[in-house]
C-alpha positions, -999 to +999 in steps of 0.1 A: -194-228+332-181-245+363-178-227+396-140-230+396-138-215+360-161-186+371-138-181+401-107-180+380-123-155+356-131-132+386-096-135+399-082-127+364-104-097+362-091-084+395-055-091+385-060-073+351-073-042+368-043-041+392-018-046+363-036-019+342-033+007+369-003+029+363+025+025+388+059+040+393+072+009+412+081-025+399+050-047+393+052-082+408+032-114+406+027-138+435+031-175+432-006-180+433-011-155+405+015-171+383-002-205+389-036-189+380-022-176+347-007-210+339-038-230+344-059-204+326-038-207+294-043-244+288-066-253+258-092-268+282-098-234+299-126-211+286-119-188+258-125-158+280-101-171+307-074-176+281-079-141+267-078-125+302-047-145+312-028-134+280-038-098+286-025-100+322+007-116+310+011-088+283+004-060+308+029-074+332+057-077+306+048-042+292+048-025+326+082-041+335+099-029+303+085+006+304+096+016+339+118+047+342+156+038+341+147+002+332+171-016+309+164-047+288+186-068+311+168-056+342+134-064+326+146-099+315+159-106+350+127-095+367+105-116+344+128-146+349+128-143+387+090-140+386+084-173+368+114-193+378+099-205+411+068-219+393+091-237+368+112-251+395+081-263+415+068-280+384+100-300+377+112-305+413+080-307+435+095-330+462+128-330+479+130-368+481+117-375+446+137-376+413+125-356+383+116-388+365+094-400+394+076-367+400+073-352+365+043-365+346+034-352+311+000-337+323+016-318+351+039-300+327+010-287+305+003-255+324+039-245+325+045-253+288+015-232+276+026-204+300+060-203+284+045-206+249+024-174+256+054-157+272+078-162+242+064-134+220+063-110+249+098-116+264+118-140+243+151-135+261+136-142+295+118-173+282+150-187+267+167-181+300+139-199+319+142-229+295+180-231+294+191-223+329+201-256+347+180-267+377+207-281+399+214-318+389+182-322+369+193-304+338+175-274+323+138-270+316+140-276+278+159-308+283+134-321+308+105-313+285+121-330+255+128-361+275+093-363+290+077-357+256+095-386+240+064-409+246+030-401+231+010-377+253-007-344+253+026-328+263+039-334+228+014-310+212+021-285+239+058-287+234+054-284+196+033-253+202+060-239+225+088-245+199+066-229+172+063-198+194+100-199+200+108-201+163+090-168+158+118-150+177+155-145+170+167-159+204+142-187+203+153-198+168+189-201+181+177-222+210+156-245+188+183-249+161+208-260+187+185-282+209+153-293+193+156-298+156+158-336+158+127-338+180+107-316+156+117-336+126+108-369+143+075-356+157+065-342+123+064-378+110+034-386+133+009-373+108-013-404+108-013-408+146-015-371+156-021-346+128-021-316+151+013-325+165+027-330+130+014-297+117+027-277+147+062-292+141+059-282+105+050-246+116+080-245+138+103-258+111+089-233+086+099-204+108+134-216+112+145-201+079+128-168+086+150-138+078+151-108+101+144-084+073+112-103+065+100-097+100+100-059+096+066-047+085+080-020+062+110-026+038+142-008+044+167+002+019+196-007+042+210-042+040+209-061+073+242-066+091+258-100+087+268-119+117+285-152+125+253-171+136+237-165+102+206-152+119+203-119+101+204-135+066+185-166+075+192-203+069+172-220+043+150-250+052+170-270+027+201-263+046+183-276+077+174-308+060+138-298+053+120-292+020+099-261+018+074-278-006+069-307+019+062-282+047+038-263+025+019-295+015+017-306+051+002-273+063-021-271+032-034-306+039-042-296+075-061-265+064-082-286+039-090-313+066-098-287+092-122-268+069-143-300+064-142-309+102-172-299+123-149-291+153-122-265+145-086-274+156-068-253+180-037-255+158-054-235+130-038-202+141-003-216+143-008-233+109-018-199+094+012-183+109+035-209+094+019-205+060+023-167+063+061-172+068+064-197+039+044-175+016+072-149+017+093-171-007+084-168-044+086-206-051+063-213-022+037-188-035+033-210-066+029-241-045+002-225-023-018-213-053-015-246-072-044-261-052-078-246-057-092-269-029-066-254-005-074-218-015-111-223-010-105-240+023-082-212+034-107-185+024-135-203+042-118-197+075-126-160+072-156-147+093-190-154+077-214-126+071-250-134+081-280-111+076-302-103+106-338-114+101-362-085+093-396-080+107-412-087+073-413-122+056-390-108+029-365-082+039-354-059+011-317-065+003-308-028+008-321-028+044-304-060+055-282-056+085-252-078+077-232-087+108-206-111+120-211-124+156-182-112+178-173-147+188-166-156+152-140-129+147-105-141+156-082-112+149-052-135+147-068-156+120-079-126+101-044-111+102-028-144+091-053-150+063-049-114+049-011-117+052-010-150+032-034-136+005-013-104+002+020-124-001+005-147-028-007-118-049+021-093-043+039-081-075+076-079-076+088-047-059+100-021-085+132-007-070+143+029-077+176+035-094+193+041-061+178+009-045+189-011-076+224+001-071+224-009-035+211-043-044+239-048-069+265-038-044+250-062-019+250-090-045+286-084-052+295-085-015+276-118-012+293-134-042+327-125-027+320-152-001+325-186-016+301-202+008+273-181-007+280-187-044+253-214-045+227-187-037+231-172-072+213-201-089+186-200-062+181-163-067+177-168-105+152-195-099+132-173-076+131-144-101+111-165-126+084-170-100+082-132-095+076-124-132+045-105-142+030-136-158+034-158-127+020-131-104-010-127-127-016-165-127-015-166-089-038-136-086-063-152-110-062-184-089-070-165-057-098-146-074-114-178-088-114-192-053-138-165-041-115-142-022-136-111-030-166-125-012-145-131+019-133-094+021-165-083+039-160-108+067-123-100+071-131-063+072-152-068+103-120-073+123-112-041+142-074-045+138-057-017+119-031-042+106-059-063+091-073-033+074-039-023+060-035-058+046-069-057+030-059-024+013-028-041-001-049-071-011-075-050-029-047-032-048-033-065-059-067-079-070-075-049-092-041-047-108-054-063-140-081-041-156-100-072-167-107-082-131-122-049-120-158-054-131-160-087-113-145-071-083-173-046-082-200-072-089-189-093-060-189-064-036-152-057-035-155-019-042-179-014-013-154-030+011-125-011-005-144+022+001-150+013+038-113+003+042-102+036+026-125+056+049-113+038+081-076+040+073-080+077+064-096+084+097-069+065+116-042+083+096-057+117+104-056+108+141-020+096+138-010+129+121-023+147+152+001+127+174-020+096+183-006+062+173+018+048+148+020+057+111-008+041+090+000+026+056-028+042+035-011+043+001-021+008-012-058+013-005-058+048-020-040+034-051-066+006-055-093+033-053-076+053-080-072+023-103-109+016-100-119+052-108-096+054-138-112+025-158-148+023-145-178+045-155-190+064-124-226+051-128-212+016-124-187+024-096-206+047-073-241+040-059-268+065-068-268+094-066-232+090-079-228+128-081-228+128-043-213+094-034-183+101-057-172+130-034-161+105-008-132+095-031-117+130-035-098+132-002-081+098-005-070+109-040-057+142-027-035+124-002-023+099-028-012+129-048+007+148-021+019+120+002+057+120+004+058+082+001+038+081-032+059+071-062+055+084-098+030+057-108+008+064-078+008+102-085+000+095-121-029+073-111-042+099-087-041+126-114-060+103-139-086+094-113-092+131-104-095+138-141-123+113-144-141+125-113-138+161-125-156+151-157-187+139-139-200+174-131-186+209-130-195+212-093-169+184-085-143+203-106-150+234-085-144+214-054-110+203-067-100+238-075-108+250-040-095+219-022-067+220+004-058+192+027-035+188+057-007+163+049-008+130+068+029+132+071+045+166+076+074+176+053+095+207+053+090+214+016+053+210+011+037+233-014+012+256+003-001+276-026-019+309-026-052+318-011-068+318+023-058+283+035-042+273+068-005+273+071-002+236+075-024+227+045-015+221+009-036+234-019-043+207-045-044+228-076-009+242-067+005+207-064-010+199-098+007+230-113+040+218-098+036+184-116+032+202-150+070+205-148+077+170-135+105+150-151+081+121-158+063+126-192+032+106-180+028+128-149+031+159-171+005+145-194-019+135-166-016+169-148-022+188-181-053+167-188-066+173-153-061+211-157-079+209-191-109+193-174-108+218-144-108+249-167-142+239-180-157+247-146-164+283-133-138+284-106-112+267-128-118+293-156-115+322-132-084+307-116-064+302-148-077+333-166-067+354-136-101+370-134-104+362-097-069+374-088-063+406-071-047+434-090-014+430-071+018+424-091+023+390-074-011+377-083-007+388-119+027+372-121+013+339-108-014+339-134+010+347-162+033+319-150+004+293-153-004+305-188+033+305-198+036+268-188+006+259-209+022+278-239+054+258-234+035+225-232+018+230-266+052+227-282+066+196-266+069+162-283+041+142-264+010+145-285-015+139-257+001+166-236+000+190-265-037+182-271-046+188-234-026+220-232-041+233-264-076+224-253-070+243-220-057+274-239-086+272-264-111+276-235-091+301-214-084+325-243-122+333-243-112+355-214-099+389-224-078+390-193-061+357-202-055+371-238-039+402-223-016+382-201-006+358-229+003+387-252+022+404-224+044+373-219+067+386-247+079+413-222+098+386-203+113+371-235+131+401-248+168+398-257+193+408-230+209+433-254+178+446-271+142+456-264+128+439-294+110+405-291+125+375-309+098+361-332+105+324-324+097+331-287+066+353-291+032+339-282+020+343-318+049+322-330+044+295-304+007+291-311+010+294-349+034+264-349+004+243-339-008+247-375+024+233-389+034+196-395+055+181-368+092+183-377+107+148-383+138+138-365+169+139-387+188+107-394+225+106-400+247+083-420+281+068-409+299+100-419+276+122-398+258+137-428+221+142-427+201+116-447+175+135-469+139+123-465+124+113-498+086+112-498+060+116-525+035+131-501+042+162-480+039+160-442+005+170-428-002+186-394-023+168-368-059+179-374-068+179-337-038+202-329-047+224-358-083+227-345-071+239-311-045+262-326-071+279-348-095+285-319-067+300-298-056+323-326-092+333-334-097+343-297-064+362-296-071+380-328-106+389-316-090+405-285-063+422-305-086+440-330-105+456-300-074+472-285-065+508-287-050+518-320-014+520-309-016+487-290-034+471-319-007+482-344+020+468-322+004+434-320-003+434-357+034+439-364+042+410-341+015+389-357+029+395-392+064+386-380+050+353-369+033+348-404+000+340-387-020+350-417+000+328-441-004+298-418-041+303-415-043+304-453-025+270-454-051+256-431-078+264-457-058+245-483-057+213-461-080+185-471-104+169-447-110+199-425-143+201-407-166+231-405-155+234-368-120+243-381-128+262-413-153+285-397-130+301-371-102+301-396-122+321-421-135+345-393-099+350-381-087+359-416-117+384-420-107+401-387-071+404-399-082+419-432-104+444-415-077+454-390-053+463-419-077+487-434 
C-alpha cells in the first residue's frame, strides 16, 4: 500500500468517526472531504478505501435525512449544495477555458463514480446534480454523454452510473429521456469492451422494472397508475430491447468471468441486472436453459475451505470449515440468492379475496385500449409459471450443484441473505424426491443453521429491535423435511436430543398470523412425526408455550401457569380441531392421537391432572366431546385418529365418567330425557355400522334404489377402535353404584349396543384383537343384567 493510500484511509477513518457521532445540527462536508470521497471510490483505490468512502457517504445522507423537522426537499437541497461545487469544479476548472478544452475523460472519473455511489442513497439529489444547467456549458449528464462518445475508461464509469440510476424511479425517468440511445449504442461494443457492454445491458434490464417488484413483501393493493407509466413499468420490448438478448448477454459475461483468473468489477452489477430480469417468468426459463451458466453463477458463491489440523489426517467431524472474510461479498451473496430464489419460486397461490382483486384489476386494465395487448403477454407468462415448468427449473438448479453452495452463502452475515436462503431451501425441497439428495449434500445442516439464526433475530425483533424477519419459508422447509424423512436419517445422533431443536420453529409456524392453511397443516404433520420419536418429546409438546413473534389481539392463551403474552401450543392444536379445512382437522386430530400416548397427554385429555373446579371439568369435557364428534364425520383418516385417541383415553375412569356425563348437555329443551341419537353410546356404537352411502336422485327428484348382491361392510379399523372404546366404557359402567349402573344400562339398551356387538361377531375376517374385547364386552353386559 502506498503512502498516499494509507493517508487517505486514515483521513476516511477520521471522517467516518465524525459522521457517526450523533449531532443535532446539520452535518456538512468540506470541499477537501468531498474530493477525498470521490478519489476513494474509483476502482483503482483499495477495497478498504472504497468501503470506508461508501460508509461515509451513507452516514452523511442518513444523518441529513433524519434531522428533526427535516423534510425530503430540505435533505435533497443540502446534499445538492454539498456536492455541486465539486461537480462544477470538475467541468469548469478554469475561467478562460472551455469545457471541451478542460474536460478530459480521466478527470471525470472520480466525479462519475461518486455520483454512481450517491444514486441509491439520494436519487433525487443526484438527478438534480446531473440535470441542473451549468451556465452556458449545459448540464452534467449532457457533458458526460458528450465526453464519453469516444472510447475511454469514462465509458465504463458512465455505464456504471446509468446502471445505478436505473435502479431508482427518478433515475429511470432521467435515463429514459436522456441516455437510451447512448446505452443501446455502447452495448454493441461487446467485442471491444465486454465490461462496458454488460453494464449497459444491466442498465437496460432495469428500465422495465416495476415499482411493485421493488417492494420486498407483496402487497394486496394494486399500485396507483400515473401518466409516466412508472408504477406499472414499461417492457423492454417497448423500449426497443429484447429481454432474451439482455439475458444472453449477461449470462455470457458470467460464464466468461468465472473462467477468468482476474474477477471483473462489473460482476456485482451483472448479478443485479440478472436479479431484475429473473423476476419475469419467461426470463426464468431462459436463465435455467444453460447448465454452463448455472454452474458459473453458483461458482461465484464463497468457497468453503477446511482449516488444516495438527494431525496428518484430520477427522471430518473435527474440521473447521471457514470462509476467509475477504472472500465474502455481501452484495454478491444477496444477488446470487435472489436470482436462485426467483428461478425456483412457484406461482403464488392467491386467496379468494386476492383473486377477486386481481380480476378487478385485470378488468380495469382491459378497459384501456392501449393495454389490450398485455392480455396475450400475460397468457404466455402463465404457462411459464405452471407447476411442471417450475419443477423443471428447480431440477436444473439442483443438478448444477446449488446445495453445495448453500454453506458458503450462509457465511454472509446479512439477514436478507439468510431470508433468501430460507426461501431457496423451501423451493428446493418442494418435490419429495429431491429431499434425500438435499440431506446428502449437506442442505439440511445449512437449513437448520438458517432456521436457528432467523429465529434468534425474530425474537430480538419481537422485543422491539429491528425490522420484521421473514421466518415462515425456512420454518416451512424444515417442516417439509421432517414430514417425509425418518428421524435417524434427518437428525444427527443422538437424534432424540438433536430433534428438539426443531420444535420451536414448528411451534411458531403453527401460531404465526402470517401462516396459511398449508403451512399450519405441514407444521401439525411435522409435530406428529417428531412426537412419535419418543414419549418424552410428546410430553414437551403438551407442556410447550411460546411467545408469538408478532403480537395479535386474538391469540389463544390457554390454561395453565403460562405467561400472559405466551400461547400454549396444545390449546392452539385443540382450536384447529374445529378448523374449516378438512386437512388441518385431520392433522390436528392425528397429532392429538400421538400426544395422548405420552403420560402428560394422557393426563391432560383424561382430565386427571385438572383441578376439581367446574371450569377445569368443563374444559376437559369439551375436549372429549370434540373427539366424539370427530368419530362421526366423513373423513376416514380423521375418524381413525379420533377413534384411536378415544380408545386410549377411555382407559381412564375419569375420562369414561366425563364421556357418559356429556349426555347432560344434550337433553331436549322441553324434556329431561336424553335423545338416543345424541347419546355417547349411540355415537360410539355407530362406529360398528357400515358407512351410509350417499343417496342418488333421478331427474324427477326420486331416490334411486341401490341394487347390490353383497351387503355393505363396516371399516374394520373403525370397528376395532369402536369395540375397544365400548369395552372400556362398559367396564367402567358395571363398576358403578347400582342406581347409576341401571341408568347407564337403560341408555346402553336404547342405543342397541349389545345387538351391534353381536353383529361384529358375525363379520368375516375379524382378528383376535377385535373378537376378544367384543366377547368380553358381551360377557360384562350379560353379567350386569343378572
